[in-house]
N, C-alpha and C positions, 0 to 999 in steps of 0.2 A: 373623599372626605368621610362618607358613610362607613366605608370599610375600615378606615383608620380608627374611628371612634369605637366601632364594634369590637375591634381587637385590642383597643386600649384597656377595656374593662378587665379581661382576664390577665392582661399584662400587669395591671396594678395589683391584682390579687397575688401574682407571682412575686412582685416586689415586696409585698407584706410578708410572704413566706421566707424570702431571702433574709430580710432584716430579722425575722423571728429566729432563723437558724444562727445568725451571728450572735444575737443576744443569748441564745441557749448555750452556745459554745462558751461565751464569756462566763456565764453562771457556773458551768461545769468545771471551769478552770480554778474557781475560788477554793480556798482552803476548807476542809471538811471537819477540822477539829481532831480531838483525840479518839482513841479506839472505842471508848465507851459511847461517845456521841455517835460515831459511825454505826455501832452495833444497834443502838436505839433507832436511828434513821433507817437502818436496814429492815428492822421489824415493821416499821411503818410502810415502807415501800413494798415489801412482800405482801403485807395484808391488803394494801390498796390494789395491787395487781391481782391477787386472789379473788377479790370481789369483782373486779372488772371481767375476769375470765368467766366467773360463774354467771354474771349478768349477761354477758355476750352469748353464752350458750343458749339461754332462754330466748333472747332477742333474735337470734339467727332463725329459730323455728318460726317466730312471729313474722319476721321479714319475708321468709320464703312463702308462707301461706298467704300473707297480704299481697305479695307480688303476683302470685298465681291468680288471685281474685281480681286484682287490678288489670292484669293482662286480658282476662276474659271480659271484664266490663268494657275494656277499650275496643272490643269488637262489636259492641251492641249499639253504639251511637256514632253518628257521622263526625261529631266534633271531638272525638278522642281517638286513641290508637293503642294497640297492645304495647307500644314502646313506653307507655306511661309506667309500666312495671320496672323497666330498666332505670327510668328517671327516679322512681321511688327508692330503688335499692342503692343508687348512687348517693341520694340524699341521706339515707340511713347510715351508710358507711362513713360519709363525710362527717355526719353529726357525732357518731361514735368516736371517730378519729380526733375530732376537735376536743372532745372530753378527755381522750387519752393524752393528747399533747399537754393539756393543762395539768393533769395529774402527774405525768412523768416529770415535768419541770418542777412542780411543787414539791415532790418528794426529794428532789435534788437541792432545791433552794432552801428548804427549811433548815437543815443542819448547817448549811453554809451561812445562812442569816444568823444563826446562833453563834457561830465562830466569829462572824463579822462584828456582832454585838460585844464581843470581848475587847474590841479595839475602839469603836465609836458608834454613835447613833447614826451619823452620816453614812458610814459604810454599811450598816445593817439595813438602812432604808434603801440604799442603792441595790443591794443584793436582792432583797425581798421584792422591791418594785420591778426590778428587771425580770425576775422570775414571773411576776404577774403579767408583765408586758409581752412575754413569750406567748402566754395563753391568749391574750387579747389579739395579738397580731396573727396567731395561728387560726383562731376562730374567724376573724374578719377576712383573712387571706383565703381560707378555704371556701368561705361563703361566696365571695366575689369571683374567685376562680371557677367554682362549680356552676354558679348561675350564669356567669358570662359565657363560659364555654358551651354549656348546654343550650343557651339561647341561640348562639351562632349555629349550632348543629340543627336545631329544630326549625329555625328561621329559614335556613337553606333548604331543609328537607321538605317542609310543608308549604312554604310561601314562595320563595324564589324559584324553586324547581317547577312550581305550578304556574308561574307568571301571574300570581294573584296580587290583589291589592292589600294594603296594610290593614284596612278596617274590615276586611271580609272574614268569612268563616274559616279560611285557612290559617289566619293569624290566631283566631280564637282557638283553633285546634292546637297550634304550636304552644300557646300559653297554657292550655288545659293539660297537655302532656308535661310541660315544665312544672305545673302545680304538683305533680307527683314527687318532684325533688323536695318541695316544701313539706309535703305530707310525710315523707320518709324522715326528714330532719326533725319535725315536731313530734312524731311518734316516738323516736328514740329519745328525744329530749324529755318527754313526759316520764317514760320509764326510768331514765337515768336520774331525773330530778326526784321522783317519788322514792325510788329504790335507794338512792344515795341519801336522801333526807331521812328515811326510816333507819338506815344503817347508823348514820352519825348521831342521831338523837337518842336511839336506843342505848348506844355506848355512853354518850354524854350523861344522860339521865342516870343510868346505872352507876357510873363512876362518881357522880356528884352525891347521890343519895347515900351510898355506902361509905365512900371515901371521905367526903367533906363533912357530911352531917353525922354519920354514925361513928366512923373511926377517928374523925377530927384531924385528918392529914390533908395536905395541900391538894389542889385540883389535879395537878400533873405529877403527883408523887410516884416514884418508880415502884413503890410497894403496892400500889393499887392495880389489881389484875386487869381492870378495864381501861387503864390509861392509854395503852397502845391502840386498842380498838377505837377509843375516843379520838386520838390523833389521826388514825386511818380515816375515820369518818369525816374529818375536816377536808380531806382530799377527795374522797369519793362523792361527798355531798356538795360541799361548798366550792369545789374546784371542778371536778369532772362533770357533776350535775349542772353547775352554773354554766360551764363551757358549752355543753350541749343545748342548754336552755337558751342562751343568747344567740347561739348559732341559728336555732330555729326561729327566734324572733326576728333576727336580721333578715333571713331569707324570706319569711312570710311578709314582712313589711315591703320589701322590694317587689315581691311577686304581686301583691295586692295593687301596688301603684302601676305596675306594668299592665295588669289586666284592665284597669280603668283607663290607662293611657291608650289602649287599643281603640277605645270608643271615640277618641279625639281625632278629628280630621285636621291634619297639620300640614300646611304648605311650607315645609322646611327644606333645608339643604341635605337632609339625611334620608331621603326617600319616604318621608312621612312617618318614620318611626322614632322621631325625637322624643315625644312624650313617653314612649316605652323605654327608650335608652336612658333618659334623664336620671331615674332613681339608681340605676346601676353605676352611672358615671359619678353621681354624688357619693355613693358607697365607696367606690374606688379611690376618689380623691380624699375621702374621710380617713382612709388608711394612711395616706401621706401626711395629713395634718395631725393625725394621732401620733405618728412617729416624731413629728416636730414638737408636739406638746409634751411628749415623754421627756424631752431634754430639760424641761423646766422643773422636773420633780427632784429637788435636792434641798438639803438643809446645810447651814454653815457650820453649826457646832452642836453641842449637847443640849443647848436651850432652844434649838430650832423648832419651829412649829410645823410638825409633820402634816397636819390637816391642811394648813395653808399651802404647803408645797404641792400636795395632791390637787388642791383646788386650782392652783395656778396652772398646772399642767392640763387639767380638765377644761378650764375656761379658755385657755389660749387655743386649744384645738377647736373649741366651739366657735370662737371668733374667726379663726382662719377659715373654717368651713363656711361661715356666713358670708364673709367677704368674697370667697371664691365662687359661691353659688350665684352671686350677682352676674359675674362675667359668663359663667357656664349657661345660665338660663337665657341671657341676652343673646349668646352665640347660637344656642341650639334651637330655641323655640321661636316660631313666628310671632308677630306682634299680637294677633287676635286668634283666640281659640274658643272651642265650644264643646261641652259635654252634656248630653241629655237635655239640650235646650238652654243650658246655662252658659252665658257668654262671659269671657274674661280675657285678660291680657297676659303676656309673659311676665310683666312686672308683678301681677297679682300672684303668679306662681312663686316668684322670689319672696314676696311678703309672707306667703304661706310657709315656705321653708324656714324663714327667720322666726316665724311664730312657733314652729315646731321646736327649734333650738331653744327659744325662750321658755316654752312649756317644760322641756326636759331639764333646763337649768333650775327653774323654779321648783320643780318636783324634787330635785336633789337638795336644794336649800331647805325646803319645808321638812323633808324627811330627816335631814341632819338636825334640824331644830328639835324635832320630837324624840330623837334617839341619842343625841350627844350628851356626854357628861357635862354637868355644870349649867345646863339649860333648865328652864322652869319645869317641863314635863318630867324629866328624869329626877330632878331634885324633889319633886312632889312625891314620887314613889319612894325615894330614899327616906323622906320625912315620915311617910305612912308606915315604913318598916318598923319604926320605933314602938308601934302599938301592936305588932304581931304579924303573923303570916297572913291572916285573913285580910287585914287592911292593906297589906302590900299587894295582894291579888286584886282587890277592889281598885286600888290606884292604877295598876297596870292596865286593867280592862278599860278604865275610864280614859286613860291616855290614848290607848289604841283606838277607841271609838272617836274621840275628839280629833285624832290625827287624820281622819278621812275627810274632814270638812274642807279645809283649804285646798288639798290636792284635787278634790272633785270639782270645786269651783274653778280652779285653774284649768283643769281638763275640759270642763264644760265650755269655758271661755275660749279655749284653744280650738275645740271642735266647731263652735259657732263662728269664730273669726276665720278659721281656715276655709270653712264652707262659703262664707261671705266673699272671700277673696277669689276662690277658684273652684267652687262647687265641690263635688265629691272627690275630684282629682286633687283639690287643695288639701282636703283632710288626709288623703293618702300620702301626698308629697310632704306634708308637715311631719307625718310619722317617719318618712324616709329621711328627712332632714335631722330629726331627733336621733335616729339610729345611725347616722353617718359616722359618728365618732365612737362607735361600739368598741373598737380596738382599745381606745383610751378608757372608756367606761369599765370594760372588763379587766383591764390591767389594774385599775384601782380596786376593783372588787376582789380579784384573785390575790392581791397583795395581802389582804386580811387573813385568810386561812394560812398562808405561808408564815406570817408573823405569829399567828396563834400556835402553829406547830413549833416554831423556833423557841417560843416561850416554854412550851411543853418539854422540849429537849433540854433546855437550860435547867428547868426544875428537876427533871429526872436525872440529869448528870450532876446535880448539886453544884452548879457553877456559882461564882460569887454573886452577891446580891445586886451589884451594879449591872451585871449582865442581864439578869431577870428584869431589872428596872428599865433597861433600854427596850427589851422585847415587850414589856408591858405597855410602854408608850405606843409602840407600833400596834400592839394588839387592841388597845382601847380605840385607837383611830380606825383600825380594821373593822371593829364592830359597827362603827358609824358608817364607814364606806360600804360595808355589806348591806346595811339597811337602805342607804341611798341608792345602791345598785339595784336592789329589789324594787324600790319605788320607781326608779327609771324604767325598769323592765315592765312593770305593771302599767305605767302610763303609756308606754309605746304599744303594749298589747291592746289597750283600749282603742287607741287610734287605728291600729292595724286591723283589729276586729271589725271596726266600723267600715273600713275600706274593703275588707274581705266580704262583709255583709252586703255592701253596695254591689260588688262584683257578682256575688251569688244571685242577687235580685235580677240583675241584667241577664245572666245566663239562664236562670230558671224561667224567665219570661213573665215575671210579675212586676207590676209597677208600684205596688204599695203593700204594706202589712197592716191590715185593718183589725185593730184590737177590739172593735165593736162586735166582731164575729166570735161566737162562743168558742169554736175550736182553736182559734188563734189566741184568745185570752187564756184558754186552758194551757196551750203550749208555753205562753209567757210565764205562767205560774210554775209549770214543771221545770222550765229553764232556770228560774230563780232558785229552785230547790236544789239543783244539781251541785253547785259549789258547797252546799252544806253537807250533803251526804258524802261528797268527795273528801271534804275536810275531816268528817267523822271517821271515815275508813282510814285515812292517813294517820290521824292522831291516835286512834284506837290501836293501830298497828305498832306505833311507837310505844304505847303503854304496855302492850303484851310483850314485846321484845325487851323492854326495859325491866319488866318483872323477871323474865328469865335471866337477864344480866345481873340484877340485884341478887337473885338467889345464887348465881354462880360465884359472884364476888364474896358473898357471905360464906359460902362453902369453902372457898380457898383460904379465907382468913381463919376459919375454924379448923380445917383439916391439914393445912400445910404449916407446920411449925417453923418459926423463925422468920416469917415474912416481915413482921413489924420491926424486927431487929436487924434487917438487911442481911440475914444469914441465908435465906432461901429466896430463889426467884419465883415470882408468881407464874402461873400457866397462862401467859398472854394469849396463846393461840386458841384456847377454849372460848375466850370472850370474843375474839375476832370471828370465830366460827358461828357463834350465836347470832351476831349482828348480820353476818353474810347470809345465813339461811333465812333469817326472819325477813330481811329486806327483799330477797328474791321472791319469797313466798307471798309477801303482802303487797307487792307492787302490781300484781295482776288485776285485782278487782278495780282499783281506781282507774287504771289504764283502759280497761274494758268499757267502763262507763263513758269515758270521753269518746271512744272510737265507735261504739255500737249505738249509742242513743240517737245521734243525728240520722243514722242510716234507718233505724226502725221508724222514727217519727216521719222522716222524709218520704219513705216508700209507703207507709201506712196512711198518712194524712195529707201529703202534698207539700209543695214548697212554701205556701203561705204560713201554714202551721209551723213548719220548720223554722221559718223566719222569726215567728214569735218566740220559739224556743231559744234561738240564738240571742235575741234581744234580752231575754230574761237571764241567760247565762252570763252575758257580758256585764250587765249592770251589777248583778249579785256578785259575780266573780271579782270584779275590780274592787268593790267595797270590802269583800272578805279578804282579798289579798293585801290591801293597804292596812286594814285593821290588824290582821294577824302579824304581818311583818314588822309593823311599827311597834305594836305592843311587845313583841318578843325582843326587839332591839332595845327598847327602853328598859325592860326588866333586866336584860343582860348588863347594860351599863350602870344601872342602879346598883347591882351587885358589885361591879368592879369599882364603884365609887368608894366602897369601904376599905379598899386596899391601901389607900393613902390617908384614910381617916375622914369621917364626916361629922359635922357638928349639928346636933339635933337638940333644940331647946336648951342650948348652952352647954351640952355635954358632948364630948367627942367619942365616937365609936369606931372600932377597927374590926379586922377579921376575927371570927370566932365569938363575937359579941352576939347577943340575942337579936338585935336588928339585922345584923349580917346574916344570921341563920334564916330569918324571914325573907331576906332578899334572895338567898339561895333557892328557897322554895319558889319564889316568883320567877326566877330565871329558869328553873326546871319546868315550870308550867309553860313558860314562853318559848322554850327550846323547839318543840314540834310546831309551834305557831310560826316562828320566824325561819325555820330551816327545812320544814317538811311541807305542811299544807299551804302556808302563805305564799311562798314563791312558786308553788305549783299552779296557782290560780291563773297566772298569765299564760302558761302553756295550755291549760284546760280550755280557756276561751278561744285561743287562736286555733288549737287543734280541731275543736268542734266546728269552727268556721271554715277551716280548710277542707274537712271531710264534707261539709255541706257544699262547698264549691266544686269538689270532685264529683259528687253525685248529682249536681244541678242539671246536667244534660239528660240524665236518666229519669228525672222526675218532673221535667218541665212540661209534659203533655199528659193528656188522658184523665182517667178517673182514679183518685187516690183513696184507698181505704174504704171503697164503697160509697163515698160521698161525692156525688156529681157536683162539679163547680159550674157556676153560671157561664154561658158562652160569652167569649170576649174576642173582639177582633182588634188586633194591634197592627197598625201601619208603621213599618220600619223604613226609615229613609237611609240610604247609603250614598255618601257624597264622595266622588273621586275627581281628581284633577288630571287631565290629559292635555298636554301641550298648552298649559296655562288656562284651559277652559274648565269650567265647573260643570260636572255631569251628575245629575241627581236621579237615582233609581229608587222606586218604591216596591216593597214586598209586604204582603199581608200574611199574618199568622192568626190562626183561629185557635183559641184556647177554650177548654171546657172546665 
């Protein structure tokens, strides 16, 4: 039975990849439209691939250097191995490949969605959502396949071959090496997210400021030299970046639960590894239920509610996962369990999973409320646009700040409730439950950029107004789903970081983080600062690149005669090149902060100060991520509200009106918030926690940074079951 369940996990990952391939083939068979549409789509695909190649060249050097350092570090402690370098490289490759899968299908689905929109809204939704589902299944399938396969290898290599127990040092070593996979995934995700975010927003801001505001032409007008770079950016930032992002989140959540599961002594039918296997099994089954939920995403006619269709698919997959988790938990876990002195039952674990699903659902609902058109927050920004650019900015900032209140209360309640149910394992398994339907969440998220690109191609191809009308419906919903996806990712990151934090504390050999100590409090403050400097670097990078883009677009309008009369083609490649170079150059500093800071603090001041740093980063990062993502999403939909006309104080305003121009300014300010720095926060807090977990064995002893710690004796009990008898052994560790 144990062997069957272990091999079931990678098998479910393969199932996800098979369905992904079928859906990808279906999208590829759809009609691509006329020659002009195909030419524009070709520009977008070529630009996206050029960016990925340039990014990968830089990341290859990083991966090799990091791999060498990890291999060396694996030889210095007993609970690690040089094999961690191989695990890291596999995680990095899988993460990059997950992003590529999403970008590749998105650049195929965009023009096919445009063509489908010439026939009906139903067909346009089907093509765009199927394209998004390819990415969702690709990411989830690769994550489950990679983690499941590597766990089998390391479990056999370090535990079974040594005849060791599940709760001993050998399993700790296996999971420490497996953590390298998560480190590789999150490292690539951070660079992909930041680099892609800088690319897309530099192009978007440049295209908006000169095209819409100065030249008075539509957002995706073929005459705008930056419009191809803008559409490329949707793919490299919102698709490839998001794919790598949620791949890393998915892996980190499962890993954190597995590390805590090792501490549970479980008299089960799976050799004692049921608490370790459970999060992987949930993730695998989540793929199956996501596939089922995808079948519900459809509309009947032109008046169909696209948002309702997406919600139906999302909620159905969540309900299926919740029902199945009852039977899985009952079957796999024994009735009574314990972690770090906290006793709970298998039903408590089930309740924690349900709580995680509820928290994820509530986060999506709340985020939708704050970012959707027609709701009070967005309408308030629209109204404040009537009195100018400044009041629009004030309104957007206010909405963003307000939008953190309910999510944080939900998150805090979720953390408290999950801990009450099943201790620290409850918090981790709640996050795993929330992330189980990642394939569905990501399909909904990736649908947005595909619809956005489809609308751009429709505009550039000068297709009939009814076509653009259908793509605009999809695009407006896509803005909301993108915001809810980011809210979901940030919420899962908070729960995951807490689980990683708990795992770090256990491996580092400390039992508390005492903020009464001055060094720990100092670490807390420094950690709280990091999301601010990280955001500053990302936003400033967008600003600098956007300035270059604005100057280039102005130059082309001035120096190339006939652009405005459709007699000459703009030099699209120059704008693509500006975004590519800027994003590759500017992504280094934010990435270095996330990777190097925990290493410096950990080795200089010890694990307790590093714990304070992680606590500060987590709280500050979650708040910053929510604020920026929601403010940007609300600004964007406030601008889009003017496309159909809005009534302010009895007067109706449309595009090109003064309030609309104010809303364009707000959207431009919000662009780097929602697509660059905001969504990068969840990767930042998880990556720093994973780095801390990796270095925990190296900093768990001795004197740190010249500050001797008080001597502490820790008695550790290890419980084993042999022939039905309980055997307790005690080991003492002395810490200074």
